[in-house]
Structure formats: structure tokens, C-alpha cells
C-alpha positions in Angstrom: -56.6 -44.0 94.2 -57.9 -45.7 97.9 -57.2 -42.4 99.4 -58.9 -39.9 96.4 -62.2 -42.1 97.0 -61.9 -41.8 100.7 -61.8 -38.0 100.5 -64.4 -37.8 98.0 -66.6 -39.9 100.1 -65.7 -37.5 103.4 -66.9 -34.6 101.3 -69.9 -36.1 100.0 -71.1 -37.1 104.1 -70.2 -34.0 105.1 -72.5 -32.4 102.2 -75.3 -34.6 102.8 -74.7 -33.3 106.6 -74.8 -29.9 106.0 -78.3 -30.1 103.4 -80.0 -32.1 106.5 -78.7 -29.5 108.8 -80.3 -26.8 106.8 -83.4 -28.4 106.1 -83.9 -28.2 110.3 -82.8 -24.7 110.7 -85.2 -21.6 111.2 -85.9 -19.5 108.4 -84.2 -16.4 109.3 -81.1 -18.6 109.6 -81.1 -20.3 106.7 -81.4 -16.4 105.3 -78.3 -15.1 106.8 -76.3 -17.7 106.4 -77.1 -18.3 102.7 -75.0 -14.6 102.4 -71.4 -15.6 101.8 -68.9 -15.9 104.4 -71.7 -16.1 107.3 -71.6 -19.3 109.7 -75.0 -20.4 111.2 -73.1 -19.5 114.7 -72.7 -16.0 113.5 -76.4 -15.8 111.9 -77.6 -17.2 115.6 -75.6 -15.0 117.0 -77.0 -11.5 114.7 -80.8 -13.2 115.7 -79.6 -13.2 119.4 -78.2 -9.9 120.0 -80.9 -7.8 117.9 -83.6 -10.1 117.9 -85.4 -10.1 114.2 -84.3 -9.9 110.6 -86.6 -6.2 110.8 -84.3 -5.3 113.8 -80.8 -6.0 112.1 -81.8 -4.1 108.6 -83.5 -0.9 110.3 -82.6 2.0 108.3 -80.1 3.1 111.4 -78.4 -0.3 111.8 -74.6 0.5 111.2 -71.8 -1.9 109.9 -70.0 -1.5 112.8 -73.2 -2.6 114.8 -72.8 -5.5 113.3 -69.4 -6.1 113.1 -69.4 -6.5 117.0 -70.5 -10.1 116.3 -67.1 -12.7 116.7 -66.1 -13.3 112.8 -68.4 -10.6 111.2 -66.2 -8.4 109.3 -67.2 -5.0 106.7 -67.7 -7.1 103.8 -70.1 -9.1 105.8 -71.5 -6.8 107.4 -72.4 -4.8 104.4 -73.4 -7.7 102.6 -75.8 -8.7 105.5 -77.3 -4.8 105.3 -77.4 -5.1 101.3 -80.4 -7.4 102.1 -82.2 -3.9 102.5 -82.3 -3.3 98.9 -85.1 -6.4 98.7 -86.5 -6.4 102.3 -89.8 -4.9 102.5 -90.3 -4.9 106.4 -92.3 -2.1 106.9 -90.7 0.0 109.3 -87.2 0.1 107.7 
């Protein structure tokens, strides 16, 4: 019916906007927001507070510190810190 078609078109338009928006994002924000549940705003807030990916992934960085960011819960903080496994940032 027409309502379902309208919803499908709206969803498609929204997804296209997200693709375009993601293409314009800083690669650091893309990395952080690619973690399930981490929004672009949360990624920006993390970078604003900690300054860089290496600073976020420091060995002594705790989940609690990341959870100071609005919307970052324990699950998201753990997922962010799990990036350490694949990260080769030197002074980690």
C-alpha cells in the first residue's frame, strides 16, 4: 500500500543521507562510530575529551573514564577499549 511505500522511501532517503554524511566524516570519527551503538556525537565527544585515538586507547585508560561521556555505557566502553587488540599506536 501507499503508506508502506512512503515508509520505504523515507528509510531509503535517510540511509542515503547517512552514507553521504559518513563520507564527509573525519576518519577517527568513522572508526569510533563504526563500533556498535557509538553515535557520531559520542565519537566527537570522545575525541574532544581525549584528543586522539592513541589517547583513548592508552593502556591505563579505563572504561569508567570513557563512561564519563554521555551515552557511553559499560558495553560501549569495553568495545572501544577492545580496539587495543588491533591497534599499533607505539606508546600504548
